[in-house]
C-alpha positions as CSV (number, residue, x, y, z in Angstrom):
1,X,10.6,-170.2,54.3
2,X,13.2,-170.7,51.9
3,X,13.1,-167.1,51.0
4,X,13.2,-165.8,54.7
5,X,16.5,-167.7,55.3
6,X,18.0,-166.3,52.0
7,X,17.1,-162.6,52.8
8,X,18.5,-163.1,56.5
9,X,22.0,-164.7,54.5
10,X,21.7,-161.5,52.5
11,X,21.5,-159.1,55.7
12,X,24.4,-161.3,57.4
13,X,26.7,-160.9,54.8
14,X,25.7,-157.1,54.0
15,X,27.0,-156.8,57.9
16,X,29.8,-159.0,58.1
17,X,31.0,-156.5,55.4
18,X,30.1,-152.8,56.8
19,X,31.9,-153.9,60.1
20,X,34.6,-154.7,58.5
21,X,34.7,-151.5,56.4
22,X,34.5,-149.6,59.3
23,X,37.4,-151.4,60.9
24,X,39.0,-150.5,57.9
25,X,38.3,-147.1,57.8
26,X,39.1,-146.9,61.9
27,X,42.7,-148.6,61.5
28,X,43.2,-145.9,59.0
29,X,42.8,-143.3,61.3
30,X,40.1,-141.5,59.2
31,X,39.0,-138.2,60.6
32,X,35.6,-139.0,62.3
33,X,31.9,-137.8,61.1
34,X,30.7,-134.9,62.8
35,X,29.2,-136.2,65.7
36,X,25.9,-134.7,66.4
37,X,24.7,-137.9,66.9
38,X,26.5,-138.5,70.0
39,X,28.2,-135.8,72.1
40,X,27.8,-133.0,69.5
41,X,31.1,-130.3,70.1
42,X,33.2,-131.8,71.7
43,X,36.4,-133.7,71.0
44,X,37.9,-135.9,73.3
45,X,41.7,-135.1,72.9
46,X,43.0,-138.5,74.8
47,X,41.4,-140.6,71.8
48,X,40.6,-138.5,68.9
49,X,42.6,-139.6,65.8
50,X,45.8,-138.2,64.3
51,X,47.1,-138.1,61.2
52,X,50.8,-137.7,59.8
53,X,50.5,-133.8,58.8
54,X,53.7,-133.4,56.2
55,X,54.0,-129.6,56.5
56,X,53.7,-130.0,60.7
57,X,56.3,-132.6,60.8
58,X,54.1,-134.6,63.1
59,X,50.6,-136.4,63.6
60,X,48.5,-134.2,64.3
61,X,44.5,-133.2,64.4
62,X,43.9,-129.6,63.3
63,X,40.4,-128.0,65.1
64,X,38.3,-125.0,64.4
65,X,37.4,-125.9,61.2
66,X,34.1,-128.1,62.0
67,X,35.7,-131.0,60.7
68,X,34.9,-132.8,64.3
69,X,31.8,-131.0,64.9
70,X,33.7,-128.4,66.8
71,X,33.2,-124.7,67.0
72,X,35.0,-122.6,64.4
73,X,38.0,-120.7,65.2
74,X,39.8,-117.5,63.2
75,X,41.3,-115.5,65.9
76,X,43.7,-118.3,67.1
77,X,44.5,-122.2,66.1
78,X,44.3,-125.3,67.8
79,X,46.5,-128.5,66.9
80,X,46.5,-131.6,68.8
81,X,50.0,-132.8,68.4
82,X,51.0,-137.0,69.0
83,X,54.8,-138.0,69.4
84,X,55.6,-141.4,70.0
85,X,57.8,-142.8,72.3
86,X,61.2,-141.0,71.8
87,X,59.8,-138.9,68.9
88,X,60.6,-135.1,68.7
89,X,59.0,-132.2,67.6
90,X,62.0,-130.3,65.4
91,X,63.0,-126.9,66.7
92,X,61.3,-123.6,65.5
93,X,60.7,-120.1,66.5
94,X,57.9,-117.7,65.2
95,X,56.4,-114.0,65.8
96,X,53.5,-115.2,67.1
97,X,52.2,-116.1,71.0
98,X,51.8,-120.0,71.8
99,X,50.5,-122.0,74.6
100,X,50.5,-125.7,75.2
101,X,48.7,-127.3,77.3
102,X,49.9,-130.9,77.8
103,X,47.0,-134.1,77.5
104,X,49.0,-137.2,78.1
105,X,52.3,-138.2,78.9
106,X,55.9,-136.7,79.3
107,X,58.3,-134.8,77.9
108,X,61.0,-131.9,77.5
109,X,60.5,-128.8,76.0
110,X,63.6,-126.9,75.4
111,X,63.8,-123.2,74.7
112,X,66.8,-120.4,73.7
113,X,66.9,-117.3,72.1
114,X,67.9,-116.6,68.6
115,X,72.2,-116.4,68.3
116,X,72.4,-117.6,72.1
117,X,73.5,-121.1,73.3
118,X,71.8,-120.5,76.8
119,X,69.1,-123.2,76.9
120,X,66.1,-123.7,79.4
121,X,64.6,-126.9,79.6
122,X,61.3,-128.1,81.0
123,X,60.1,-131.6,82.0
124,X,56.5,-132.0,81.8
125,X,53.8,-134.3,82.1
126,X,49.7,-134.5,81.8
127,X,47.7,-131.1,82.8
128,X,50.9,-129.2,82.5
129,X,51.0,-125.7,80.9
130,X,54.0,-123.9,78.7
131,X,54.6,-120.6,76.7
132,X,57.7,-120.2,74.6
133,X,58.6,-116.6,74.8
134,X,57.6,-114.9,71.6
135,X,60.6,-115.7,68.7
136,X,62.5,-118.2,71.3
137,X,63.8,-121.1,69.5
138,X,61.8,-124.5,71.0
139,X,62.3,-128.0,70.5
140,X,60.2,-130.7,72.0
141,X,60.3,-134.7,72.9
142,X,58.6,-137.4,74.2
143,X,61.1,-138.9,76.7
144,X,59.0,-142.0,77.2
145,X,60.6,-145.2,75.7
146,X,57.3,-146.6,75.8
147,X,54.2,-144.3,75.9
148,X,53.0,-141.6,73.1
149,X,52.6,-137.9,74.6
150,X,50.1,-135.5,73.3
151,X,49.6,-132.3,73.9
152,X,47.4,-128.9,72.4
153,X,49.3,-126.4,70.6
154,X,46.9,-123.1,70.8
155,X,48.4,-119.7,68.7
156,X,47.6,-116.4,67.5
157,X,49.3,-117.2,63.7
158,X,45.8,-116.7,62.2
159,X,46.1,-112.6,63.4
160,X,49.3,-112.4,62.1
161,X,48.7,-114.0,58.9
162,X,45.9,-112.1,58.5
163,X,47.8,-108.7,59.4
164,X,50.5,-109.0,56.7
165,X,48.7,-111.6,54.6
166,X,52.0,-113.8,54.6
167,X,52.3,-116.7,57.2
168,X,55.7,-117.0,56.1
169,X,56.6,-114.0,57.8
170,X,56.2,-115.6,61.2
171,X,59.2,-117.6,60.6
172,X,61.3,-115.5,59.0
173,X,63.2,-113.1,61.8
174,X,65.2,-112.9,64.4
175,X,64.7,-110.5,66.4
176,X,65.1,-111.1,70.2
177,X,62.4,-110.2,72.5
178,X,65.0,-110.1,75.1
179,X,62.0,-108.5,77.7
180,X,59.7,-111.2,76.9
181,X,62.5,-113.6,77.6
182,X,63.6,-112.2,81.0
183,X,59.8,-112.8,81.9
184,X,59.5,-116.5,81.0
185,X,62.5,-116.8,83.3
186,X,60.3,-116.1,86.4
187,X,58.6,-118.7,88.6
188,X,55.1,-118.7,88.7
189,X,53.8,-116.5,91.4
190,X,50.4,-115.1,93.1
191,X,49.7,-111.6,92.9
192,X,48.0,-109.5,95.5
193,X,45.0,-106.8,94.6
194,X,41.9,-106.2,96.3
195,X,39.2,-108.3,96.5
196,X,35.7,-108.2,94.9
197,X,32.2,-108.3,96.2
198,X,33.4,-107.3,99.8
199,X,36.6,-110.1,99.8
200,X,39.6,-108.7,101.3
201,X,42.5,-109.9,98.9
202,X,42.5,-111.6,95.8
203,X,45.4,-113.7,95.2
204,X,43.8,-115.5,91.5
205,X,46.0,-113.3,89.4
206,X,49.3,-114.5,88.9
207,X,52.4,-113.9,87.2
208,X,54.0,-116.8,85.2
209,X,57.2,-117.8,83.1
210,X,57.2,-120.3,80.4
211,X,55.9,-123.3,82.4
212,X,53.6,-124.0,85.3
213,X,52.7,-127.8,86.3
214,X,49.6,-129.5,87.6
215,X,46.5,-127.8,86.4
216,X,44.6,-130.9,87.3
217,X,45.7,-130.8,90.9
218,X,47.2,-127.6,92.1
219,X,45.7,-125.3,94.9
220,X,44.3,-122.4,94.0
221,X,42.6,-119.3,95.7
222,X,39.2,-118.4,95.3
223,X,38.4,-116.5,92.1
224,X,38.5,-113.0,92.0
225,X,38.5,-113.1,96.2
226,X,35.2,-112.9,95.9
227,X,33.4,-114.5,98.7
228,X,30.0,-115.8,97.0
229,X,32.1,-117.0,93.7
230,X,31.2,-120.4,93.0
231,X,35.1,-121.4,91.9
232,X,38.4,-121.2,92.8
233,X,41.1,-120.6,90.2
234,X,44.1,-118.1,89.1
235,X,43.5,-115.8,86.6
236,X,46.3,-115.5,83.9
237,X,45.9,-112.0,82.2
238,X,48.4,-110.1,79.7
239,X,49.2,-106.9,80.3
240,X,47.7,-103.4,78.4
241,X,49.8,-100.5,77.3
242,X,48.4,-98.4,80.6
243,X,48.6,-101.4,83.0
244,X,50.3,-100.6,86.2
245,X,51.3,-102.1,89.2
246,X,50.3,-105.9,89.6
247,X,48.3,-106.1,86.7
248,X,51.6,-104.4,84.7
249,X,53.2,-107.9,86.1
250,X,50.7,-110.8,84.9
251,X,50.7,-112.7,82.5
252,X,52.9,-115.7,81.2
253,X,56.1,-115.2,79.1
254,X,55.4,-111.7,78.4
255,X,52.7,-112.8,76.0
256,X,50.3,-109.8,75.3
257,X,47.4,-111.6,73.8
258,X,47.0,-114.6,75.1
259,X,44.9,-114.9,78.4
260,X,43.5,-118.1,80.3
261,X,42.2,-119.6,83.2
262,X,42.1,-122.7,85.5
263,X,38.9,-123.4,87.1
264,X,37.3,-125.9,89.8
265,X,33.7,-125.8,91.3
266,X,33.1,-125.3,94.8
267,X,30.3,-127.1,95.2
268,X,27.6,-129.6,92.6
269,X,25.2,-127.4,90.8
270,X,26.8,-124.4,90.1
271,X,27.5,-122.3,86.8
272,X,29.4,-119.4,85.8
273,X,27.8,-116.6,83.5
274,X,24.4,-117.3,84.7
275,X,23.2,-114.4,83.8
276,X,22.5,-116.2,80.4
277,X,23.6,-113.2,77.9
278,X,27.1,-113.7,78.2
279,X,29.1,-113.0,75.1
280,X,32.5,-111.1,74.0
281,X,34.3,-110.8,70.6
282,X,37.3,-113.1,71.2
283,X,36.3,-117.2,70.9
284,X,37.5,-119.7,73.5
285,X,38.8,-123.0,73.4
286,X,37.9,-125.0,77.0
287,X,39.4,-128.1,78.1
288,X,38.0,-130.2,81.0
289,X,40.5,-132.0,82.6
290,X,38.3,-134.2,85.5
291,X,34.5,-133.7,86.4
292,X,31.3,-133.2,84.1
293,X,30.1,-130.3,82.7
294,X,27.5,-129.0,80.7
295,X,27.2,-125.4,78.6
296,X,24.7,-123.5,77.2
297,X,25.7,-122.3,73.9
298,X,23.7,-119.6,71.4
299,X,25.1,-118.3,68.3
300,X,24.1,-114.5,67.5
301,X,21.0,-114.1,65.2
302,X,17.0,-114.4,65.8
303,X,16.7,-117.7,64.1
304,X,19.5,-119.8,66.4
305,X,18.2,-122.2,68.9
306,X,20.1,-122.2,72.7
307,X,22.0,-125.8,72.3
308,X,23.0,-127.5,75.4
309,X,26.0,-129.5,75.3
310,X,27.6,-132.0,77.9
311,X,31.2,-132.7,78.7
312,X,33.4,-134.6,80.3
313,X,37.1,-135.6,81.2
314,X,39.4,-135.2,78.5
315,X,37.1,-133.5,76.2
316,X,37.7,-130.0,74.5
317,X,34.6,-127.4,73.1
318,X,35.2,-124.3,71.5
319,X,32.6,-121.3,71.9
320,X,32.7,-119.1,69.0
321,X,33.4,-115.4,69.0
322,X,30.4,-113.3,70.3
323,X,28.7,-116.8,71.0
324,X,26.2,-116.7,74.0
325,X,27.4,-119.1,76.5
326,X,26.9,-120.2,80.0
327,X,28.5,-123.2,82.1
328,X,27.2,-125.3,84.4
329,X,28.0,-128.3,86.6
330,X,26.5,-131.4,88.4
331,X,30.0,-132.5,90.3
332,X,31.9,-130.8,93.3
333,X,35.5,-131.1,91.8
334,X,35.2,-130.2,88.0
335,X,37.8,-128.4,86.5
336,X,38.1,-126.7,83.2
337,X,40.7,-124.6,81.8
338,X,40.1,-121.9,78.9
339,X,42.5,-120.2,76.6
340,X,41.9,-117.2,74.5
341,X,43.6,-114.2,72.8
342,X,41.3,-111.8,74.4
343,X,44.3,-109.2,75.2
344,X,43.8,-108.7,71.1
345,X,40.4,-106.6,72.6
346,X,41.7,-105.2,75.8
347,X,41.6,-101.4,75.5
348,X,40.4,-101.7,71.8
349,X,37.3,-100.4,73.1
350,X,35.6,-103.6,71.7
351,X,34.6,-106.2,74.7
352,X,31.3,-107.7,75.2
353,X,28.2,-108.5,77.4
354,X,29.8,-108.6,81.3
355,X,33.6,-108.6,80.2
356,X,35.7,-106.5,82.3
357,X,38.6,-108.4,82.5
358,X,39.8,-112.0,83.7
359,X,36.9,-113.7,82.7
360,X,35.7,-116.5,80.2
């Protein structure tokens, strides 16, 4: 009996030590281990730990390297930024495209052209989307005195770095992209084109400036004007060199690479890309602001197995390049956003299975 008591005491001490150690690690904000035992491949953006990054000049979490269990990125990067109450992200400009999705909090982003004192300010809150024009100065502040703000910054920087082999080039130019800036000043507008699958009109293609609010609750048309499509949504597709008519007007802030969508399922037990072999050359960052979803994934290769990943409101998931994927929801009203630099591939002769534009 005495031996049992001693053993129990030893395990009790070890348990207390382990608990204290875990609390200490959590307090330091150390990056989490891979979440393969819980919800593999998803990252909860509202609560994931962030750390100060001297190079970035802010408290951040970098994604796309697999450190959080997420998929890998090679064509774009994704950085979660957290600003404390009253905090600021210093003014900067760059020669790569950038998309900003507000995850939580409130703030303001001011933009202006190199050599100009004419500034444009956009006040934002959760679920808003911004995109500074190429090489325009932009400065972001958290306007709350009590709450932090989080936003996901996605950019095409890796493509530029791969092309020139020098990331410093992106920050060194004062060239003014006046045409892109002028497009950035326009208000969001739905464009009109023929619907698919017998639908009369498609209003889902959009022309957007630097800013569009309220991805969480905005009213959206039937995607592609297709009466049998299971989603409402908007398509923000950049023009190519040969685009004409409304296709030439589409996109956001004059971008040529970044495409994105916001979608809502019209019924429960609905799916997207249900053909089961949907894949393409570009990688995709998905974010679910509300509802429940499942995604079926399979990397290319004969020995690769299909994975099923469940994700909920506030989760991000990355689909790697050429990875087969199919989306499903058990819940009506579920929404998801997707961002990709697919404009780089359109018109290049490299697309993917089942892709003709405006999809995932």
